[in-house]
N, CA, C and O atoms as a Maestro MAE file, in Angstrom:
{
 s_m_m2io_version
 :::
 2.0.0
}

f_m_ct {
 s_m_title
 :::
 protein
 m_atom[344] {
  # First column is atom index #
  i_m_mmod_type
  r_m_x_coord
  r_m_y_coord
  r_m_z_coord
  i_m_residue_number
  s_m_chain_name
  s_m_pdb_residue_name
  s_m_pdb_atom_name
  i_m_atomic_number
  :::
  1 25 -5.342 -18.123 -1.906 1 A "SER " " N  " 7
  2 3 -3.942 -18.229 -2.284 1 A "SER " " CA " 6
  3 2 -3.306 -16.846 -2.334 1 A "SER " " C  " 6
  4 15 -3.996 -15.828 -2.385 1 A "SER " " O  " 8
  5 25 -1.997 -16.831 -2.318 2 A "TRP " " N  " 7
  6 3 -1.242 -15.579 -2.393 2 A "TRP " " CA " 6
  7 2 -1.561 -14.864 -3.699 2 A "TRP " " C  " 6
  8 15 -1.797 -13.656 -3.700 2 A "TRP " " O  " 8
  9 25 -1.572 -15.600 -4.816 3 A "ASP " " N  " 7
  10 3 -1.858 -14.998 -6.111 3 A "ASP " " CA " 6
  11 2 -3.246 -14.375 -6.135 3 A "ASP " " C  " 6
  12 15 -3.416 -13.276 -6.662 3 A "ASP " " O  " 8
  13 25 -4.226 -15.046 -5.582 4 A "ALA " " N  " 7
  14 3 -5.592 -14.519 -5.560 4 A "ALA " " CA " 6
  15 2 -5.679 -13.248 -4.712 4 A "ALA " " C  " 6
  16 15 -6.444 -12.339 -5.034 4 A "ALA " " O  " 8
  17 25 -4.916 -13.184 -3.653 5 A "LEU " " N  " 7
  18 3 -4.924 -12.012 -2.784 5 A "LEU " " CA " 6
  19 2 -4.354 -10.795 -3.498 5 A "LEU " " C  " 6
  20 15 -4.843 -9.680 -3.315 5 A "LEU " " O  " 8
  21 25 -3.328 -11.002 -4.308 6 A "LEU " " N  " 7
  22 3 -2.600 -9.887 -4.900 6 A "LEU " " CA " 6
  23 2 -2.907 -9.647 -6.377 6 A "LEU " " C  " 6
  24 15 -2.245 -8.820 -7.006 6 A "LEU " " O  " 8
  25 25 -3.882 -10.339 -6.946 7 A "ASP " " N  " 7
  26 3 -4.128 -10.210 -8.381 7 A "ASP " " CA " 6
  27 2 -5.081 -9.084 -8.758 7 A "ASP " " C  " 6
  28 15 -5.438 -8.953 -9.929 7 A "ASP " " O  " 8
  29 25 -5.485 -8.300 -7.833 8 A "GLY " " N  " 7
  30 3 -6.390 -7.193 -8.143 8 A "GLY " " CA " 6
  31 2 -7.267 -6.883 -6.960 8 A "GLY " " C  " 6
  32 15 -6.776 -6.511 -5.895 8 A "GLY " " O  " 8
  33 25 -8.566 -7.034 -7.140 9 A "GLY " " N  " 7
  34 3 -9.513 -6.694 -6.094 9 A "GLY " " CA " 6
  35 2 -9.566 -7.721 -4.974 9 A "GLY " " C  " 6
  36 15 -9.085 -8.846 -5.106 9 A "GLY " " O  " 8
  37 25 -10.162 -7.299 -3.875 10 A "ILE " " N  " 7
  38 3 -10.376 -8.177 -2.726 10 A "ILE " " CA " 6
  39 2 -11.875 -8.228 -2.449 10 A "ILE " " C  " 6
  40 15 -12.621 -7.386 -2.948 10 A "ILE " " O  " 8
  41 25 -12.318 -9.179 -1.680 11 A "VAL " " N  " 7
  42 3 -13.739 -9.388 -1.434 11 A "VAL " " CA " 6
  43 2 -14.360 -8.245 -0.649 11 A "VAL " " C  " 6
  44 15 -15.494 -7.852 -0.922 11 A "VAL " " O  " 8
  45 25 -13.642 -7.716 0.307 12 A "GLN " " N  " 7
  46 3 -14.150 -6.686 1.207 12 A "GLN " " CA " 6
  47 2 -13.051 -5.661 1.454 12 A "GLN " " C  " 6
  48 15 -11.880 -6.019 1.582 12 A "GLN " " O  " 8
  49 25 -13.427 -4.389 1.521 13 A "SER " " N  " 7
  50 3 -12.415 -3.365 1.801 13 A "SER " " CA " 6
  51 2 -11.853 -3.570 3.202 13 A "SER " " C  " 6
  52 15 -12.512 -4.136 4.075 13 A "SER " " O  " 8
  53 25 -10.631 -3.102 3.400 14 A "LEU " " N  " 7
  54 3 -10.016 -3.231 4.721 14 A "LEU " " CA " 6
  55 2 -10.741 -2.377 5.755 14 A "LEU " " C  " 6
  56 15 -10.729 -2.703 6.942 14 A "LEU " " O  " 8
  57 25 -11.369 -1.290 5.319 15 A "ALA " " N  " 7
  58 3 -12.149 -0.459 6.247 15 A "ALA " " CA " 6
  59 2 -13.388 -1.216 6.719 15 A "ALA " " C  " 6
  60 15 -13.683 -1.246 7.914 15 A "ALA " " O  " 8
  61 25 -14.112 -1.826 5.782 16 A "SER " " N  " 7
  62 3 -15.327 -2.535 6.193 16 A "SER " " CA " 6
  63 2 -15.010 -3.800 6.982 16 A "SER " " C  " 6
  64 15 -15.862 -4.305 7.714 16 A "SER " " O  " 8
  65 25 -13.794 -4.315 6.839 17 A "ALA " " N  " 7
  66 3 -13.364 -5.470 7.631 17 A "ALA " " CA " 6
  67 2 -12.854 -5.055 9.004 17 A "ALA " " C  " 6
  68 15 -12.532 -5.909 9.831 17 A "ALA " " O  " 8
  69 25 -12.777 -3.735 9.255 18 A "GLY " " N  " 7
  70 3 -12.329 -3.242 10.554 18 A "GLY " " CA " 6
  71 2 -10.821 -3.258 10.733 18 A "GLY " " C  " 6
  72 15 -10.333 -3.186 11.861 18 A "GLY " " O  " 8
  73 25 -10.071 -3.351 9.629 19 A "VAL " " N  " 7
  74 3 -8.615 -3.432 9.722 19 A "VAL " " CA " 6
  75 2 -7.991 -2.051 9.826 19 A "VAL " " C  " 6
  76 15 -7.117 -1.835 10.665 19 A "VAL " " O  " 8
  77 25 -8.422 -1.111 8.990 20 A "VAL " " N  " 7
  78 3 -7.870 0.242 8.954 20 A "VAL " " CA " 6
  79 2 -8.978 1.256 8.699 20 A "VAL " " C  " 6
  80 15 -10.065 0.901 8.241 20 A "VAL " " O  " 8
  81 25 -8.695 2.516 8.998 21 A "SER " " N  " 7
  82 3 -9.683 3.571 8.750 21 A "SER " " CA " 6
  83 2 -9.057 4.756 8.023 21 A "SER " " C  " 6
  84 15 -9.630 5.845 8.002 21 A "SER " " O  " 8
  85 25 -7.888 4.549 7.429 22 A "ASP " " N  " 7
  86 3 -7.217 5.597 6.669 22 A "ASP " " CA " 6
  87 2 -6.272 4.925 5.681 22 A "ASP " " C  " 6
  88 15 -6.081 3.710 5.721 22 A "ASP " " O  " 8
  89 25 -5.683 5.720 4.798 23 A "HIS " " N  " 7
  90 3 -4.707 5.179 3.849 23 A "HIS " " CA " 6
  91 2 -3.560 4.529 4.610 23 A "HIS " " C  " 6
  92 15 -3.384 4.759 5.806 23 A "HIS " " O  " 8
  93 25 -2.787 3.720 3.906 24 A "TYR " " N  " 7
  94 3 -1.666 3.014 4.521 24 A "TYR " " CA " 6
  95 2 -0.567 2.870 3.480 24 A "TYR " " C  " 6
  96 15 -0.830 2.787 2.280 24 A "TYR " " O  " 8
  97 25 0.664 2.843 3.963 25 A "TRP " " N  " 7
  98 3 1.802 2.630 3.086 25 A "TRP " " CA " 6
  99 2 1.781 1.194 2.590 25 A "TRP " " C  " 6
  100 15 1.525 0.272 3.365 25 A "TRP " " O  " 8
  101 25 2.050 0.995 1.290 26 A "THR " " N  " 7
  102 3 2.189 -0.359 0.759 26 A "THR " " CA " 6
  103 2 3.529 -0.563 0.073 26 A "THR " " C  " 6
  104 15 4.089 -1.658 0.134 26 A "THR " " O  " 8
  105 25 4.055 0.467 -0.578 27 A "GLY " " N  " 7
  106 3 5.302 0.321 -1.316 27 A "GLY " " CA " 6
  107 2 5.136 -0.423 -2.622 27 A "GLY " " C  " 6
  108 15 6.124 -0.693 -3.306 27 A "GLY " " O  " 8
  109 25 3.901 -0.762 -2.987 28 A "ASP " " N  " 7
  110 3 3.637 -1.511 -4.210 28 A "ASP " " CA " 6
  111 2 4.076 -0.713 -5.430 28 A "ASP " " C  " 6
  112 15 3.912 0.507 -5.472 28 A "ASP " " O  " 8
  113 25 4.630 -1.399 -6.417 29 A "ASN " " N  " 7
  114 3 5.130 -0.695 -7.596 29 A "ASN " " CA " 6
  115 2 4.069 -0.435 -8.658 29 A "ASN " " C  " 6
  116 15 4.352 0.247 -9.643 29 A "ASN " " O  " 8
  117 25 2.866 -0.952 -8.489 30 A "GLY " " N  " 7
  118 3 1.791 -0.713 -9.440 30 A "GLY " " CA " 6
  119 2 1.886 -1.533 -10.706 30 A "GLY " " C  " 6
  120 15 0.978 -1.485 -11.535 30 A "GLY " " O  " 8
  121 25 2.953 -2.280 -10.878 31 A "LEU " " N  " 7
  122 3 3.123 -3.099 -12.079 31 A "LEU " " CA " 6
  123 2 2.825 -4.559 -11.800 31 A "LEU " " C  " 6
  124 15 2.131 -5.218 -12.574 31 A "LEU " " O  " 8
  125 25 3.343 -5.054 -10.711 32 A "ALA " " N  " 7
  126 3 3.104 -6.433 -10.302 32 A "ALA " " CA " 6
  127 2 2.649 -6.394 -8.849 32 A "ALA " " C  " 6
  128 15 3.434 -6.084 -7.952 32 A "ALA " " O  " 8
  129 25 1.404 -6.704 -8.626 33 A "ALA " " N  " 7
  130 3 0.829 -6.588 -7.284 33 A "ALA " " CA " 6
  131 2 1.668 -7.326 -6.261 33 A "ALA " " C  " 6
  132 15 2.052 -8.479 -6.451 33 A "ALA " " O  " 8
  133 25 1.939 -6.633 -5.180 34 A "GLY " " N  " 7
  134 3 2.691 -7.217 -4.086 34 A "GLY " " CA " 6
  135 2 4.188 -7.073 -4.222 34 A "GLY " " C  " 6
  136 15 4.930 -7.549 -3.362 34 A "GLY " " O  " 8
  137 25 4.661 -6.424 -5.291 35 A "VAL " " N  " 7
  138 3 6.094 -6.237 -5.483 35 A "VAL " " CA " 6
  139 2 6.472 -4.856 -4.976 35 A "VAL " " C  " 6
  140 15 5.982 -3.847 -5.483 35 A "VAL " " O  " 8
  141 25 7.335 -4.811 -3.988 36 A "THR " " N  " 7
  142 3 7.764 -3.538 -3.417 36 A "THR " " CA " 6
  143 2 8.817 -2.902 -4.307 36 A "THR " " C  " 6
  144 15 9.718 -3.576 -4.807 36 A "THR " " O  " 8
  145 25 8.692 -1.604 -4.498 37 A "ASP " " N  " 7
  146 3 9.615 -0.824 -5.311 37 A "ASP " " CA " 6
  147 2 10.419 0.060 -4.373 37 A "ASP " " C  " 6
  148 15 9.840 0.816 -3.592 37 A "ASP " " O  " 8
  149 25 11.747 -0.020 -4.436 38 A "LEU " " N  " 7
  150 3 12.592 0.775 -3.556 38 A "LEU " " CA " 6
  151 2 12.299 2.264 -3.704 38 A "LEU " " C  " 6
  152 15 12.404 3.009 -2.730 38 A "LEU " " O  " 8
  153 25 11.934 2.708 -4.903 39 A "ASN " " N  " 7
  154 3 11.611 4.114 -5.132 39 A "ASN " " CA " 6
  155 2 10.220 4.491 -4.623 39 A "ASN " " C  " 6
  156 15 9.882 5.673 -4.569 39 A "ASN " " O  " 8
  157 25 9.415 3.501 -4.251 40 A "GLN " " N  " 7
  158 3 8.065 3.755 -3.744 40 A "GLN " " CA " 6
  159 2 7.871 3.155 -2.353 40 A "GLN " " C  " 6
  160 15 6.759 2.783 -1.979 40 A "GLN " " O  " 8
  161 25 8.959 3.065 -1.593 41 A "SER " " N  " 7
  162 3 8.872 2.500 -0.241 41 A "SER " " CA " 6
  163 2 9.721 3.270 0.756 41 A "SER " " C  " 6
  164 15 10.363 2.669 1.617 41 A "SER " " O  " 8
  165 25 9.732 4.596 0.648 42 A "CYS " " N  " 7
  166 3 10.490 5.434 1.589 42 A "CYS " " CA " 6
  167 2 11.911 4.904 1.772 42 A "CYS " " C  " 6
  168 15 12.392 4.720 2.890 42 A "CYS " " O  " 8
  169 25 12.566 4.665 0.628 43 A "ALA " " N  " 7
  170 3 13.946 4.153 0.615 43 A "ALA " " CA " 6
  171 2 14.057 2.858 1.424 43 A "ALA " " C  " 6
  172 15 14.904 2.732 2.309 43 A "ALA " " O  " 8
  173 25 13.189 1.908 1.103 44 A "GLY " " N  " 7
  174 3 13.225 0.624 1.812 44 A "GLY " " CA " 6
  175 2 12.761 0.752 3.251 44 A "GLY " " C  " 6
  176 15 13.239 0.034 4.129 44 A "GLY " " O  " 8
  177 25 11.831 1.663 3.495 45 A "TRP " " N  " 7
  178 3 11.258 1.945 4.823 45 A "TRP " " CA " 6
  179 2 12.311 2.432 5.806 45 A "TRP " " C  " 6
  180 15 12.217 2.162 7.003 45 A "TRP " " O  " 8
  181 25 13.307 3.146 5.311 46 A "THR " " N  " 7
  182 3 14.331 3.691 6.193 46 A "THR " " CA " 6
  183 2 14.281 5.207 6.285 46 A "THR " " C  " 6
  184 15 15.048 5.797 7.046 46 A "THR " " O  " 8
  185 25 13.394 5.858 5.525 47 A "SER " " N  " 7
  186 3 13.375 7.315 5.492 47 A "SER " " CA " 6
  187 2 11.994 7.869 5.849 47 A "SER " " C  " 6
  188 15 10.970 7.351 5.403 47 A "SER " " O  " 8
  189 25 11.982 8.912 6.645 48 A "GLY " " N  " 7
  190 3 10.765 9.651 6.948 48 A "GLY " " CA " 6
  191 2 10.844 11.060 6.391 48 A "GLY " " C  " 6
  192 15 10.114 11.957 6.812 48 A "GLY " " O  " 8
  193 25 11.734 11.232 5.447 49 A "ASP " " N  " 7
  194 3 12.030 12.529 4.852 49 A "ASP " " CA " 6
  195 2 11.036 12.858 3.738 49 A "ASP " " C  " 6
  196 15 10.582 11.961 3.028 49 A "ASP " " O  " 8
  197 25 10.704 14.111 3.585 50 A "GLY " " N  " 7
  198 3 9.796 14.552 2.528 50 A "GLY " " CA " 6
  199 2 10.359 14.379 1.136 50 A "GLY " " C  " 6
  200 15 9.617 14.448 0.156 50 A "GLY " " O  " 8
  201 25 11.666 14.155 1.029 51 A "GLY " " N  " 7
  202 3 12.279 13.939 -0.268 51 A "GLY " " CA " 6
  203 2 12.177 12.503 -0.749 51 A "GLY " " C  " 6
  204 15 12.456 12.222 -1.915 51 A "GLY " " O  " 8
  205 25 11.781 11.591 0.128 52 A "SER " " N  " 7
  206 3 11.566 10.193 -0.239 52 A "SER " " CA " 6
  207 2 10.077 9.989 -0.477 52 A "SER " " C  " 6
  208 15 9.242 10.737 0.032 52 A "SER " " O  " 8
  209 25 9.762 8.964 -1.259 53 A "HIS " " N  " 7
  210 3 8.371 8.742 -1.638 53 A "HIS " " CA " 6
  211 2 7.965 7.286 -1.484 53 A "HIS " " C  " 6
  212 15 8.804 6.386 -1.438 53 A "HIS " " O  " 8
  213 25 6.646 7.079 -1.405 54 A "ALA " " N  " 7
  214 3 6.112 5.717 -1.332 54 A "ALA " " CA " 6
  215 2 4.682 5.702 -1.832 54 A "ALA " " C  " 6
  216 15 4.008 6.731 -1.881 54 A "ALA " " O  " 8
  217 25 4.236 4.513 -2.203 55 A "SER " " N  " 7
  218 3 2.851 4.349 -2.636 55 A "SER " " CA " 6
  219 2 1.969 4.003 -1.429 55 A "SER " " C  " 6
  220 15 2.420 3.444 -0.429 55 A "SER " " O  " 8
  221 25 0.702 4.362 -1.576 56 A "ILE " " N  " 7
  222 3 -0.275 4.080 -0.524 56 A "ILE " " CA " 6
  223 2 -1.435 3.280 -1.097 56 A "ILE " " C  " 6
  224 15 -1.683 3.294 -2.303 56 A "ILE " " O  " 8
  225 25 -2.138 2.587 -0.218 57 A "GLY " " N  " 7
  226 3 -3.341 1.860 -0.588 57 A "GLY " " CA " 6
  227 2 -4.575 2.608 -0.116 57 A "GLY " " C  " 6
  228 15 -4.515 3.394 0.830 57 A "GLY " " O  " 8
  229 25 -5.701 2.356 -0.786 58 A "TRP " " N  " 7
  230 3 -6.969 2.988 -0.451 58 A "TRP " " CA " 6
  231 2 -7.732 2.082 0.491 58 A "TRP " " C  " 6
  232 15 -8.018 0.934 0.153 58 A "TRP " " O  " 8
  233 25 -8.061 2.580 1.658 59 A "TYR " " N  " 7
  234 3 -8.666 1.782 2.724 59 A "TYR " " CA " 6
  235 2 -10.123 1.414 2.496 59 A "TYR " " C  " 6
  236 15 -10.609 0.441 3.074 59 A "TYR " " O  " 8
  237 25 -10.826 2.167 1.672 60 A "ASN " " N  " 7
  238 3 -12.275 2.002 1.569 60 A "ASN " " CA " 6
  239 2 -12.700 1.461 0.208 60 A "ASN " " C  " 6
  240 15 -13.755 1.837 -0.303 60 A "ASN " " O  " 8
  241 25 -11.900 0.589 -0.380 61 A "THR " " N  " 7
  242 3 -12.241 -0.004 -1.671 61 A "THR " " CA " 6
  243 2 -11.860 -1.469 -1.691 61 A "THR " " C  " 6
  244 15 -10.972 -1.907 -0.961 61 A "THR " " O  " 8
  245 25 -12.542 -2.215 -2.534 62 A "SER " " N  " 7
  246 3 -12.158 -3.612 -2.745 62 A "SER " " CA " 6
  247 2 -11.569 -3.797 -4.148 62 A "SER " " C  " 6
  248 15 -11.280 -4.922 -4.555 62 A "SER " " O  " 8
  249 25 -11.389 -2.697 -4.888 63 A "SER " " N  " 7
  250 3 -10.749 -2.770 -6.206 63 A "SER " " CA " 6
  251 2 -9.240 -2.917 -6.033 63 A "SER " " C  " 6
  252 15 -8.749 -2.991 -4.907 63 A "SER " " O  " 8
  253 25 -8.513 -2.958 -7.127 64 A "SER " " N  " 7
  254 3 -7.061 -3.099 -7.035 64 A "SER " " CA " 6
  255 2 -6.400 -1.913 -6.337 64 A "SER " " C  " 6
  256 15 -5.223 -1.991 -5.984 64 A "SER " " O  " 8
  257 25 -7.127 -0.825 -6.133 65 A "SER " " N  " 7
  258 3 -6.584 0.339 -5.422 65 A "SER " " CA " 6
  259 2 -6.339 0.062 -3.947 65 A "SER " " C  " 6
  260 15 -5.715 0.876 -3.265 65 A "SER " " O  " 8
  261 25 -6.815 -1.065 -3.441 66 A "TRP " " N  " 7
  262 3 -6.557 -1.398 -2.037 66 A "TRP " " CA " 6
  263 2 -5.054 -1.548 -1.814 66 A "TRP " " C  " 6
  264 15 -4.560 -1.318 -0.711 66 A "TRP " " O  " 8
  265 25 -4.332 -1.934 -2.864 67 A "LEU " " N  " 7
  266 3 -2.897 -2.151 -2.748 67 A "LEU " " CA " 6
  267 2 -2.078 -1.016 -3.347 67 A "LEU " " C  " 6
  268 15 -1.001 -0.691 -2.847 67 A "LEU " " O  " 8
  269 25 -2.585 -0.415 -4.414 68 A "MET " " N  " 7
  270 3 -1.866 0.674 -5.074 68 A "MET " " CA " 6
  271 2 -2.854 1.746 -5.488 68 A "MET " " C  " 6
  272 15 -3.439 1.686 -6.569 68 A "MET " " O  " 8
  273 25 -3.033 2.728 -4.616 69 A "TYR " " N  " 7
  274 3 -3.947 3.835 -4.885 69 A "TYR " " CA " 6
  275 2 -3.210 5.018 -5.500 69 A "TYR " " C  " 6
  276 15 -3.655 5.573 -6.504 69 A "TYR " " O  " 8
  277 25 -2.101 5.400 -4.912 70 A "ALA " " N  " 7
  278 3 -1.350 6.559 -5.399 70 A "ALA " " CA " 6
  279 2 0.122 6.395 -5.073 70 A "ALA " " C  " 6
  280 15 0.490 5.913 -4.002 70 A "ALA " " O  " 8
  281 25 0.957 6.806 -6.019 71 A "ALA " " N  " 7
  282 3 2.408 6.756 -5.836 71 A "ALA " " CA " 6
  283 2 2.928 8.139 -5.482 71 A "ALA " " C  " 6
  284 15 2.196 9.127 -5.519 71 A "ALA " " O  " 8
  285 25 4.196 8.186 -5.143 72 A "ASN " " N  " 7
  286 3 4.922 9.438 -4.906 72 A "ASN " " CA " 6
  287 2 4.407 10.269 -3.737 72 A "ASN " " C  " 6
  288 15 4.460 11.498 -3.779 72 A "ASN " " O  " 8
  289 25 3.913 9.613 -2.703 73 A "ASN " " N  " 7
  290 3 3.522 10.307 -1.481 73 A "ASN " " CA " 6
  291 2 4.759 10.560 -0.639 73 A "ASN " " C  " 6
  292 15 5.568 9.657 -0.427 73 A "ASN " " O  " 8
  293 25 4.904 11.768 -0.166 74 A "GLN " " N  " 7
  294 3 6.085 12.114 0.630 74 A "GLN " " CA " 6
  295 2 6.110 11.310 1.929 74 A "GLN " " C  " 6
  296 15 5.086 11.130 2.588 74 A "GLN " " O  " 8
  297 25 7.285 10.841 2.273 75 A "CYS " " N  " 7
  298 3 7.438 9.952 3.428 75 A "CYS " " CA " 6
  299 2 7.366 10.661 4.776 75 A "CYS " " C  " 6
  300 15 7.450 10.006 5.815 75 A "CYS " " O  " 8
  301 25 7.216 11.965 4.782 76 A "ASN " " N  " 7
  302 3 7.007 12.654 6.055 76 A "ASN " " CA " 6
  303 2 5.522 12.694 6.420 76 A "ASN " " C  " 6
  304 15 5.157 13.307 7.423 76 A "ASN " " O  " 8
  305 25 4.661 12.052 5.627 77 A "ASN " " N  " 7
  306 3 3.251 11.852 5.994 77 A "ASN " " CA " 6
  307 2 3.157 10.698 6.978 77 A "ASN " " C  " 6
  308 15 4.005 9.805 6.976 77 A "ASN " " O  " 8
  309 25 2.146 10.714 7.805 78 A "SER " " N  " 7
  310 3 1.974 9.647 8.791 78 A "SER " " CA " 6
  311 2 0.874 8.692 8.347 78 A "SER " " C  " 6
  312 15 -0.310 9.027 8.390 78 A "SER " " O  " 8
  313 25 1.275 7.506 7.923 79 A "TYR " " N  " 7
  314 3 0.354 6.421 7.602 79 A "TYR " " CA " 6
  315 2 0.886 5.166 8.277 79 A "TYR " " C  " 6
  316 15 2.063 5.090 8.629 79 A "TYR " " O  " 8
  317 25 0.028 4.205 8.450 80 A "ARG " " N  " 7
  318 3 0.473 2.898 8.932 80 A "ARG " " CA " 6
  319 2 1.070 2.135 7.768 80 A "ARG " " C  " 6
  320 15 0.769 2.427 6.611 80 A "ARG " " O  " 8
  321 25 1.911 1.161 8.063 81 A "ILE " " N  " 7
  322 3 2.457 0.292 7.031 81 A "ILE " " CA " 6
  323 2 1.604 -0.974 6.980 81 A "ILE " " C  " 6
  324 15 1.378 -1.623 8.002 81 A "ILE " " O  " 8
  325 25 1.134 -1.315 5.785 82 A "LEU " " N  " 7
  326 3 0.368 -2.540 5.623 82 A "LEU " " CA " 6
  327 2 1.325 -3.670 5.281 82 A "LEU " " C  " 6
  328 15 1.980 -3.643 4.240 82 A "LEU " " O  " 8
  329 25 1.403 -4.654 6.151 83 A "CYS " " N  " 7
  330 3 2.229 -5.836 5.907 83 A "CYS " " CA " 6
  331 2 1.293 -7.005 5.712 83 A "CYS " " C  " 6
  332 15 0.385 -7.223 6.513 83 A "CYS " " O  " 8
  333 25 1.512 -7.759 4.649 84 A "VAL " " N  " 7
  334 3 0.685 -8.913 4.346 84 A "VAL " " CA " 6
  335 2 1.581 -10.138 4.347 84 A "VAL " " C  " 6
  336 15 2.612 -10.153 3.675 84 A "VAL " " O  " 8
  337 25 1.205 -11.148 5.083 85 A "ALA " " N  " 7
  338 3 2.006 -12.383 5.143 85 A "ALA " " CA " 6
  339 2 1.113 -13.564 4.804 85 A "ALA " " C  " 6
  340 15 -0.084 -13.562 5.093 85 A "ALA " " O  " 8
  341 25 1.698 -14.540 4.206 86 A "TRP " " N  " 7
  342 3 0.964 -15.754 3.831 86 A "TRP " " CA " 6
  343 2 1.592 -16.946 4.514 86 A "TRP " " C  " 6
  344 15 1.130 -18.073 4.338 86 A "TRP " " O  " 8
  :::
 }
 m_bond[343] {
  # First column is bond index #
  i_m_from
  i_m_to
  i_m_order
  :::
  1 1 2 1
  2 2 3 1
  3 3 4 2
  4 3 5 1
  5 5 6 1
  6 6 7 1
  7 7 8 2
  8 7 9 1
  9 9 10 1
  10 10 11 1
  11 11 12 2
  12 11 13 1
  13 13 14 1
  14 14 15 1
  15 15 16 2
  16 15 17 1
  17 17 18 1
  18 18 19 1
  19 19 20 2
  20 19 21 1
  21 21 22 1
  22 22 23 1
  23 23 24 2
  24 23 25 1
  25 25 26 1
  26 26 27 1
  27 27 28 2
  28 27 29 1
  29 29 30 1
  30 30 31 1
  31 31 32 2
  32 31 33 1
  33 33 34 1
  34 34 35 1
  35 35 36 2
  36 35 37 1
  37 37 38 1
  38 38 39 1
  39 39 40 2
  40 39 41 1
  41 41 42 1
  42 42 43 1
  43 43 44 2
  44 43 45 1
  45 45 46 1
  46 46 47 1
  47 47 48 2
  48 47 49 1
  49 49 50 1
  50 50 51 1
  51 51 52 2
  52 51 53 1
  53 53 54 1
  54 54 55 1
  55 55 56 2
  56 55 57 1
  57 57 58 1
  58 58 59 1
  59 59 60 2
  60 59 61 1
  61 61 62 1
  62 62 63 1
  63 63 64 2
  64 63 65 1
  65 65 66 1
  66 66 67 1
  67 67 68 2
  68 67 69 1
  69 69 70 1
  70 70 71 1
  71 71 72 2
  72 71 73 1
  73 73 74 1
  74 74 75 1
  75 75 76 2
  76 75 77 1
  77 77 78 1
  78 78 79 1
  79 79 80 2
  80 79 81 1
  81 81 82 1
  82 82 83 1
  83 83 84 2
  84 83 85 1
  85 85 86 1
  86 86 87 1
  87 87 88 2
  88 87 89 1
  89 89 90 1
  90 90 91 1
  91 91 92 2
  92 91 93 1
  93 93 94 1
  94 94 95 1
  95 95 96 2
  96 95 97 1
  97 97 98 1
  98 98 99 1
  99 99 100 2
  100 99 101 1
  101 101 102 1
  102 102 103 1
  103 103 104 2
  104 103 105 1
  105 105 106 1
  106 106 107 1
  107 107 108 2
  108 107 109 1
  109 109 110 1
  110 110 111 1
  111 111 112 2
  112 111 113 1
  113 113 114 1
  114 114 115 1
  115 115 116 2
  116 115 117 1
  117 117 118 1
  118 118 119 1
  119 119 120 2
  120 119 121 1
  121 121 122 1
  122 122 123 1
  123 123 124 2
  124 123 125 1
  125 125 126 1
  126 126 127 1
  127 127 128 2
  128 127 129 1
  129 129 130 1
  130 130 131 1
  131 131 132 2
  132 131 133 1
  133 133 134 1
  134 134 135 1
  135 135 136 2
  136 135 137 1
  137 137 138 1
  138 138 139 1
  139 139 140 2
  140 139 141 1
  141 141 142 1
  142 142 143 1
  143 143 144 2
  144 143 145 1
  145 145 146 1
  146 146 147 1
  147 147 148 2
  148 147 149 1
  149 149 150 1
  150 150 151 1
  151 151 152 2
  152 151 153 1
  153 153 154 1
  154 154 155 1
  155 155 156 2
  156 155 157 1
  157 157 158 1
  158 158 159 1
  159 159 160 2
  160 159 161 1
  161 161 162 1
  162 162 163 1
  163 163 164 2
  164 163 165 1
  165 165 166 1
  166 166 167 1
  167 167 168 2
  168 167 169 1
  169 169 170 1
  170 170 171 1
  171 171 172 2
  172 171 173 1
  173 173 174 1
  174 174 175 1
  175 175 176 2
  176 175 177 1
  177 177 178 1
  178 178 179 1
  179 179 180 2
  180 179 181 1
  181 181 182 1
  182 182 183 1
  183 183 184 2
  184 183 185 1
  185 185 186 1
  186 186 187 1
  187 187 188 2
  188 187 189 1
  189 189 190 1
  190 190 191 1
  191 191 192 2
  192 191 193 1
  193 193 194 1
  194 194 195 1
  195 195 196 2
  196 195 197 1
  197 197 198 1
  198 198 199 1
  199 199 200 2
  200 199 201 1
  201 201 202 1
  202 202 203 1
  203 203 204 2
  204 203 205 1
  205 205 206 1
  206 206 207 1
  207 207 208 2
  208 207 209 1
  209 209 210 1
  210 210 211 1
  211 211 212 2
  212 211 213 1
  213 213 214 1
  214 214 215 1
  215 215 216 2
  216 215 217 1
  217 217 218 1
  218 218 219 1
  219 219 220 2
  220 219 221 1
  221 221 222 1
  222 222 223 1
  223 223 224 2
  224 223 225 1
  225 225 226 1
  226 226 227 1
  227 227 228 2
  228 227 229 1
  229 229 230 1
  230 230 231 1
  231 231 232 2
  232 231 233 1
  233 233 234 1
  234 234 235 1
  235 235 236 2
  236 235 237 1
  237 237 238 1
  238 238 239 1
  239 239 240 2
  240 239 241 1
  241 241 242 1
  242 242 243 1
  243 243 244 2
  244 243 245 1
  245 245 246 1
  246 246 247 1
  247 247 248 2
  248 247 249 1
  249 249 250 1
  250 250 251 1
  251 251 252 2
  252 251 253 1
  253 253 254 1
  254 254 255 1
  255 255 256 2
  256 255 257 1
  257 257 258 1
  258 258 259 1
  259 259 260 2
  260 259 261 1
  261 261 262 1
  262 262 263 1
  263 263 264 2
  264 263 265 1
  265 265 266 1
  266 266 267 1
  267 267 268 2
  268 267 269 1
  269 269 270 1
  270 270 271 1
  271 271 272 2
  272 271 273 1
  273 273 274 1
  274 274 275 1
  275 275 276 2
  276 275 277 1
  277 277 278 1
  278 278 279 1
  279 279 280 2
  280 279 281 1
  281 281 282 1
  282 282 283 1
  283 283 284 2
  284 283 285 1
  285 285 286 1
  286 286 287 1
  287 287 288 2
  288 287 289 1
  289 289 290 1
  290 290 291 1
  291 291 292 2
  292 291 293 1
  293 293 294 1
  294 294 295 1
  295 295 296 2
  296 295 297 1
  297 297 298 1
  298 298 299 1
  299 299 300 2
  300 299 301 1
  301 301 302 1
  302 302 303 1
  303 303 304 2
  304 303 305 1
  305 305 306 1
  306 306 307 1
  307 307 308 2
  308 307 309 1
  309 309 310 1
  310 310 311 1
  311 311 312 2
  312 311 313 1
  313 313 314 1
  314 314 315 1
  315 315 316 2
  316 315 317 1
  317 317 318 1
  318 318 319 1
  319 319 320 2
  320 319 321 1
  321 321 322 1
  322 322 323 1
  323 323 324 2
  324 323 325 1
  325 325 326 1
  326 326 327 1
  327 327 328 2
  328 327 329 1
  329 329 330 1
  330 330 331 1
  331 331 332 2
  332 331 333 1
  333 333 334 1
  334 334 335 1
  335 335 336 2
  336 335 337 1
  337 337 338 1
  338 338 339 1
  339 339 340 2
  340 339 341 1
  341 341 342 1
  342 342 343 1
  343 343 344 2
  :::
 }
}
């Protein structure tokens, strides 16, 4: 279910599943899993400027850090965007 996917950890890291091999943009607000925060999503994914920020996920973990590893990463970094659809 969607809730089970976003409630914390996952069964297998995205790296071990062969999905990604580096950090990725998530925009997660860290408060409610799967909720995008405009202040943590490169201004709604419209900015690549170093003055904008976004959260990233950790590719090599199955803990809740898969979705929210670190906030306030400058948007002039190059990461893939992780999109999850149900």
